[in-house]
C-alpha positions as CSV (number, residue, x, y, z in Angstrom):
1,X,0.0,0.0,0.0
2,X,3.0,2.3,0.5
3,X,3.7,2.1,-3.3
4,X,0.2,3.4,-3.9
5,X,0.8,6.2,-1.5
6,X,4.1,6.9,-3.2
7,X,2.4,7.0,-6.5
8,X,-0.2,9.6,-5.3
9,X,2.6,11.7,-3.8
10,X,4.6,11.6,-7.1
11,X,1.4,12.5,-9.1
12,X,0.9,15.5,-6.9
13,X,4.5,16.6,-7.4
14,X,4.0,16.2,-11.2
15,X,0.9,18.4,-11.0
16,X,2.8,21.2,-9.4
17,X,5.7,21.0,-11.8
18,X,3.6,20.3,-15.0
19,X,4.1,22.3,-18.1
20,X,2.6,22.0,-21.5
21,X,-0.5,23.2,-23.3
22,X,-2.9,21.1,-21.2
23,X,-1.6,22.4,-17.9
24,X,-1.1,26.0,-19.2
25,X,-4.9,26.1,-19.9
26,X,-5.6,25.0,-16.3
27,X,-5.6,27.7,-13.6
28,X,-2.9,27.7,-11.0
29,X,-5.5,27.2,-8.2
30,X,-6.9,24.2,-10.0
31,X,-3.4,22.6,-10.1
32,X,-3.0,23.3,-6.4
33,X,-6.4,21.8,-5.7
34,X,-5.5,18.6,-7.6
35,X,-2.2,18.4,-5.9
36,X,-3.9,18.8,-2.4
37,X,-6.3,16.0,-3.2
38,X,-3.4,13.7,-4.3
39,X,-1.3,14.6,-1.2
40,X,-4.4,13.9,1.0
41,X,-4.9,10.5,-0.6
42,X,-1.2,9.7,0.0
43,X,-1.3,10.9,3.6
44,X,-4.3,8.7,4.4
45,X,-2.5,5.6,3.0
46,X,0.6,6.5,5.0
47,X,-1.5,7.0,8.1
48,X,-3.1,3.6,7.6
49,X,0.3,2.0,7.5
50,X,1.6,4.1,10.5
51,X,4.2,5.8,8.4
52,X,4.0,9.0,10.4
53,X,6.9,10.9,8.9
54,X,5.6,10.5,5.4
55,X,2.1,11.5,6.4
56,X,3.5,14.6,8.1
57,X,5.4,15.4,4.9
58,X,2.2,15.1,2.9
59,X,0.4,17.6,5.2
60,X,3.4,19.9,4.9
61,X,3.0,19.9,1.1
62,X,-0.7,20.4,1.5
63,X,-0.1,23.5,3.7
64,X,2.4,24.8,1.1
65,X,-0.2,24.5,-1.7
66,X,-2.8,26.1,0.5
67,X,-0.6,29.0,1.3
68,X,0.3,29.5,-2.4
69,X,-3.3,29.4,-3.5
70,X,-4.4,31.9,-0.8
71,X,-6.1,29.3,1.5
72,X,-5.5,29.1,5.3
73,X,-2.8,26.4,5.9
74,X,-3.3,26.3,9.7
75,X,-5.1,23.0,9.9
76,X,-2.6,21.3,7.6
77,X,0.4,22.6,9.6
78,X,-1.3,21.3,12.7
79,X,-1.7,17.8,11.1
80,X,1.9,17.8,9.9
81,X,3.1,18.6,13.4
82,X,0.8,15.9,14.9
83,X,2.1,13.1,12.5
84,X,5.7,14.1,12.9
85,X,5.3,13.8,16.7
86,X,3.9,10.3,16.2
87,X,7.3,9.1,14.8
88,X,8.8,6.8,17.5
89,X,11.5,8.6,19.5
90,X,10.5,11.9,17.9
91,X,10.7,13.9,21.1
92,X,14.1,12.6,22.1
93,X,17.2,14.7,21.4
94,X,18.9,11.8,19.7
95,X,16.4,11.6,16.8
96,X,17.6,13.1,13.5
97,X,13.9,14.2,12.8
98,X,13.8,16.3,16.0
99,X,14.8,19.5,14.0
100,X,12.0,18.8,11.5
101,X,9.5,18.2,14.2
102,X,10.4,21.3,16.1
103,X,10.2,23.3,12.8
104,X,6.6,22.1,12.2
105,X,5.6,22.7,15.8
106,X,7.1,26.2,15.6
107,X,5.4,26.9,12.3
108,X,2.1,25.7,13.7
109,X,2.3,27.7,16.8
110,X,3.4,30.9,15.0
111,X,0.6,30.4,12.4
112,X,-1.9,30.0,15.1
113,X,-0.6,33.0,17.0
114,X,-0.8,35.2,13.9
115,X,-4.3,33.8,13.0
116,X,-5.6,34.6,16.5
117,X,-4.1,38.0,16.8
118,X,-4.8,39.4,13.3
């Protein structure tokens, strides 16, 4: 099932990088919406298999797409930070993902602070 998730992830990446007449005719927001849908499918498959880091990465990509298309990315950042924290040993100082996790938690908290105060 991870290969299916990987395929969805790669399709989303292709949507964002796509060029050509077919994609030029499509609005930028439509490409972001398609990519978000594909990343969401990949994330759900990763979650089902308890691949927390990959699920977090998908939600990070979703938040990036939402930001670029003018949507509020707060919920996606929150989900990314949640799944990164599910990685075994993620809170320990010895984990190489610790910097990534802290980055997402910080982004989430800052985004939430800005959202509440402005």
